[in-house]
C-alpha positions in Angstrom: 75.9 21.9 -77.8 76.8 18.9 -76.0 77.5 20.5 -72.8 74.6 22.9 -72.9 72.7 20.3 -72.9 74.1 18.2 -70.5 74.7 20.7 -68.5 70.6 21.5 -68.5 69.7 17.7 -68.1 71.7 17.7 -64.5 70.8 21.1 -63.3 66.6 20.0 -64.2 67.1 17.2 -63.0 68.5 18.5 -59.7 66.2 21.0 -59.7 63.0 18.2 -60.1 64.7 16.2 -57.3 65.1 19.4 -55.1 61.4 20.4 -55.7 60.3 17.1 -54.6 62.2 16.5 -51.3 60.6 20.0 -50.2 57.2 19.0 -51.0 57.5 15.9 -49.1 58.7 17.5 -46.4 56.3 19.5 -46.2 53.5 17.6 -46.6 55.4 15.7 -43.5 55.8 19.0 -41.1 52.2 19.8 -42.3 51.2 16.4 -41.3 52.9 16.6 -37.9 52.0 20.2 -36.8 47.7 19.2 -38.8 47.9 22.1 -40.5 47.3 22.3 -44.0 49.7 22.2 -47.1 50.3 24.4 -49.5 52.7 24.0 -52.5 53.3 27.4 -54.1 53.2 26.3 -58.1 54.5 29.7 -59.4 58.0 29.4 -56.7 58.4 25.3 -58.2 58.1 27.2 -62.0 60.6 29.2 -60.8 62.8 27.3 -59.3 63.2 24.8 -62.5 63.8 28.6 -64.7 66.6 29.2 -61.9 68.0 25.8 -62.8 67.8 26.3 -66.5 69.8 29.5 -66.0 72.1 28.0 -64.3 72.5 25.3 -66.3 73.0 27.1 -69.3 75.4 29.6 -67.8 77.8 26.7 -66.5 77.1 24.7 -69.8 78.0 27.7 -72.3 80.7 29.0 -69.9 83.0 25.7 -70.7 82.2 25.3 -74.1 82.9 28.9 -75.0 86.2 28.7 -73.0 87.3 24.8 -75.0 87.1 26.5 -78.0 89.1 29.2 -78.0 91.8 26.7 -77.1 94.1 25.0 -79.8 93.8 21.3 -80.1 97.4 20.5 -79.7 97.8 22.9 -76.7 95.2 21.3 -75.1 95.9 17.9 -75.7 99.8 18.5 -74.5 99.0 18.6 -70.6 96.7 16.3 -71.1 
């Protein structure tokens, strides 16, 4: 559960930073070109959902793999 929560939080944090930078860049380009800026909120939500899915997949897989290991064998190679 810890791997899952950590992976989701990190992916969402990265997604929020990416959305912020995308909106900032779009606003700067719109200002430079003197055109109206449109933020597609549906794509913002889709981006956050994709970030959540990536966090779930890459949080569950290592936890599942680690859970299947024998603790003695796992600590021997550390």
